[in-house]
C-alpha positions in Angstrom: -37.9 -56.1 16.3 -34.0 -56.4 17.2 -35.8 -59.6 20.2 -37.2 -61.3 17.0 -34.6 -62.2 15.1 -32.4 -62.8 18.3 -35.2 -65.1 19.4 -35.0 -66.6 15.8 -31.2 -67.0 16.0 -31.2 -68.2 18.8 -34.4 -69.8 20.5 -36.0 -71.2 17.4 -37.2 -73.7 18.5 -38.9 -72.6 21.5 -40.5 -69.6 18.8 -41.4 -71.5 15.3 -43.0 -74.3 14.6 -44.6 -76.5 11.6 -46.6 -79.4 11.4 -45.8 -81.4 8.2 -48.8 -80.3 6.3 -48.8 -76.8 6.6 -46.1 -75.9 4.4 -49.0 -74.5 2.1 -50.9 -71.9 4.8 -47.6 -71.1 6.1 -46.1 -69.8 2.1 -49.6 -68.5 2.3 -49.0 -65.8 5.3 -45.5 -65.1 3.4 -47.8 -64.0 0.6 -49.7 -62.4 2.2 -47.4 -59.7 3.8 -45.4 -59.4 0.7 -48.1 -57.7 -1.0 -49.3 -55.9 1.5 -46.3 -54.3 3.6 -45.0 -52.3 0.2 -47.7 -51.4 -0.4 -48.8 -50.1 3.4 -45.5 -49.0 4.3 -43.5 -48.0 0.8 -40.9 -46.1 2.9 -40.1 -49.2 4.6 -40.8 -52.0 2.3 -39.9 -52.4 -1.5 -41.1 -55.1 -3.9 -39.1 -56.4 -7.0 -40.8 -59.2 -8.8 -40.2 -61.9 -6.5 -37.6 -60.3 -4.7 -39.1 -58.3 -0.9 -36.8 -55.9 0.7 -36.7 -54.1 4.1 -35.3 -50.7 3.4 -34.4 -50.6 7.4 -32.1 -53.8 7.6 -31.8 -53.9 4.2 -32.9 -57.7 4.3 -34.3 -59.4 0.9 -36.2 -62.3 0.9 -36.7 -64.1 -2.7 -40.0 -65.3 -2.8 -40.0 -68.5 -4.8 -36.6 -69.3 -3.4 -36.1 -68.3 0.2 -33.6 -69.2 2.9 -35.5 -69.2 5.7 -39.0 -71.2 6.2 -42.1 -68.7 5.6 -43.1 -67.8 9.1 -39.2 -68.0 10.5 -39.7 -64.7 7.4 -42.3 -63.1 8.6 -41.4 -63.3 12.6 -38.1 -60.8 10.6 -41.2 -58.9 8.7 -43.7 -57.1 11.5 -44.0 -57.0 15.2 -46.8 -59.2 15.4 -47.0 -63.2 16.5 -48.7 -65.9 14.2 -51.0 -68.3 14.4 -52.2 -71.0 12.0 -55.4 -73.3 12.5 -56.2 -76.3 10.1 -58.8 -78.5 10.2 -56.8 -82.2 11.1 -59.2 -85.0 12.1 -62.6 -82.7 12.0 -61.0 -79.9 14.9 -59.5 -77.0 14.5 -56.4 -77.8 15.0 -53.3 -75.5 15.3 -50.2 -76.5 13.2 -47.8 -73.7 12.9 -46.7 -70.9 14.6 -43.9 -67.8 15.0 -44.8 -66.8 19.0 -41.8 -64.8 20.3 -43.4 -63.0 22.7 -45.4 -66.3 24.6 -47.1 -65.1 27.6 -46.6 -68.5 29.8 -47.0 -71.1 27.6 -44.7 -73.0 25.4 -45.5 -73.7 21.8 -44.6 -77.3 21.9 -47.2 -78.2 24.7 -49.6 -76.1 22.4 -49.2 -77.8 18.5 -51.5 -80.5 17.3 -53.6 -79.5 19.7 -57.1 -79.1 19.0 -58.7 -75.0 20.1 -60.3 -76.6 23.0 -57.2 -78.3 24.4 -55.4 -75.1 23.7 -57.4 -73.2 25.5 -58.5 -75.7 29.1 -55.6 -73.0 31.6 -58.6 -70.3 30.0 -60.9 -69.4 33.2 -64.1 -70.2 32.0 -63.6 -71.0 28.6 -65.0 -74.6 29.0 -68.7 -73.8 29.9 -69.0 -70.3 28.1 -67.0 -69.9 25.7 -65.8 -73.1 24.0 -68.7 -73.1 21.6 -68.7 -70.1 20.3 -65.7 -69.8 19.6 -66.5 -72.7 17.9 -69.1 -72.0 15.6 -67.3 -68.2 15.1 -64.3 -69.4 13.3 -66.5 -71.8 11.7 -67.9 -69.0 10.2 -65.3 -66.9 9.8 -64.5 -65.5 6.1 -61.5 -64.5 4.3 -63.5 -60.8 3.8 -64.3 -60.4 7.3 -61.3 -60.6 9.3 -61.6 -59.5 13.4 -60.2 -58.0 16.0 -59.8 -58.0 19.7 -58.2 -56.7 22.9 -56.7 -59.1 25.5 -54.8 -57.5 28.2 -53.4 -58.8 32.3 -50.8 -58.1 34.3 -46.6 -59.5 34.7 -43.8 -58.2 37.2 -41.8 -59.9 34.6 -40.2 -57.1 31.8 -39.2 -59.8 29.2 -41.9 -60.0 25.8 -40.5 -63.9 25.5 -42.6 -65.2 28.9 -43.1 -69.0 28.5 -43.6 -69.2 32.4 -44.4 -67.8 34.8 -41.5 -66.5 37.6 -43.5 -65.2 40.8 -41.6 -61.2 41.3 -39.1 -62.1 44.3 -38.6 -59.0 46.7 -42.9 -59.7 46.4 -44.1 -56.7 44.7 -45.2 -54.0 47.0 -48.3 -51.1 47.1 -45.1 -48.6 46.9 -43.4 -50.4 44.0 -46.1 -51.7 42.0 -46.2 -48.9 39.8 -42.2 -49.3 38.0 -41.9 -53.2 39.0 -45.4 -54.1 37.4 -46.6 -53.9 33.6 -49.5 -53.6 31.8 -49.3 -56.8 28.8 -52.0 -56.3 26.1 -51.9 -58.2 23.1 -53.9 -56.8 19.8 -55.6 -60.3 18.9 -56.5 -60.0 14.7 -58.4 -63.5 13.8 -59.1 -64.3 9.1 -58.9 -66.5 7.0 -56.9 -67.3 4.3 -58.8 -67.2 1.4 -56.2 -69.2 -0.6 -55.8 -72.4 1.7 -58.7 -72.0 4.0 -57.0 -71.9 7.3 -57.2 -69.5 10.1 -55.5 -66.9 11.4 -54.6 -65.4 14.2 -52.4 -62.6 14.8 -51.2 -61.5 18.0 -49.2 -58.2 18.6 -48.2 -57.3 22.3 -47.9 -53.8 23.8 -46.2 -53.1 27.0 -46.0 -50.1 29.4 -45.2 -50.1 33.1 -48.2 -49.5 35.2 -46.3 -46.1 36.0 -46.9 -44.7 32.8 -50.8 -44.9 32.9 -52.9 -42.0 33.3 -54.4 -41.2 36.3 -58.2 -41.6 34.6 -56.8 -44.8 33.5 -55.2 -46.2 36.5 -59.1 -46.1 38.3 -60.6 -48.2 35.2 -58.2 -50.5 35.3 -58.2 -50.8 39.2 -61.9 -51.4 38.5 -61.1 -53.9 35.9 -59.0 -55.9 38.4 -62.2 -55.9 41.2 -64.3 -56.7 38.6 -62.4 -60.1 36.9 -63.9 -63.3 38.8 -61.9 -65.5 41.1 -60.9 -68.1 38.4 -60.1 -65.7 35.4 -58.0 -63.4 37.8 -55.8 -66.9 39.0 -55.8 -67.5 34.8 -54.3 -63.9 34.8 -51.4 -64.2 36.8 -52.9 -61.6 39.1 -53.5 -63.3 42.9 -49.7 -62.6 44.1 -49.9 -58.9 43.0 -53.0 -58.3 42.8 -52.9 -56.4 46.4 -50.0 -54.2 45.9 -50.5 -53.7 42.5 -54.4 -52.5 43.9 -53.2 -50.1 46.6 -51.1 -48.2 44.2 -53.8 -47.5 41.6 -55.7 -46.7 43.5 -53.4 -43.8 45.4 -52.3 -43.1 41.6 -56.3 -42.6 40.9 -57.1 -40.5 43.4 
C-alpha cells in the first residue's frame, strides 16, 4: 500500500487516467468500495455518513466532496488495481484506470482503445479468445461477478513494470530460485449496476521461486513446458526459460 501511494503521488500520470465521460463510472467504483469495506473489514474502515475513514492510515475521505479523483482514492484504499470499460461507438473501450502494478504495458497506450486492440499483443487472442471474450462481456450481469487467474515469471522484483527489462547478468539454473519471481494476477470482472460499465479488478501476488514447495515447482515446470511457443514469448519466458526449468527440475526431484 505504501508503494501504491508513492506511485500515485510521484508517477500519477503513469498509473492513473480517466477519459471524459467516465466520471459516473469512476464515482460508482468508489461508492461501491465505500459501502463494502466497512462491512467486510470493520477493524480497518469506518463509515460515518459521507465520511470514510481508513483506521490503519488515519486518512479520512469525504465522499461527497473528495479531495482527489475517485479512482485515485480507490487506489489508496485497496491493493487491487481497477480498469473501467465502457461502450464507445459500439465497442467496449478502456475509459479509466488506476494501475499501480502494471506488467509490461503502458496505460497511456491502452486508454481509449477497444478490448481487441488492448489484447492485441496477447498470443493467440485474435484466433481463439476475441469472440468468446466479447460474448462473455456482453452477457455479464451485475449480480454475477467472475474471477480468473493469470500467471507469469519475471526476473524483476518491481511490482510496477511498464517495460520488460532483460536480466543482467543472465539468470542461471543456480540462481533462478532467488532471482526469478512467480507473478500471479487474480482478476475479477463485474458489471457496475448503476452505470453498466464493466469493472476489472487486478490483485497482483509475487514471490520468488525459492519459496515454492517442491510439488508446486513440479507443477510449474510442467505448465511451462506445456505452453505454446507464442504464449511463452508473450509471457516473456524465453530469455529465462532454460534456467528456470533447470532450477525447478532440481528442486522438484
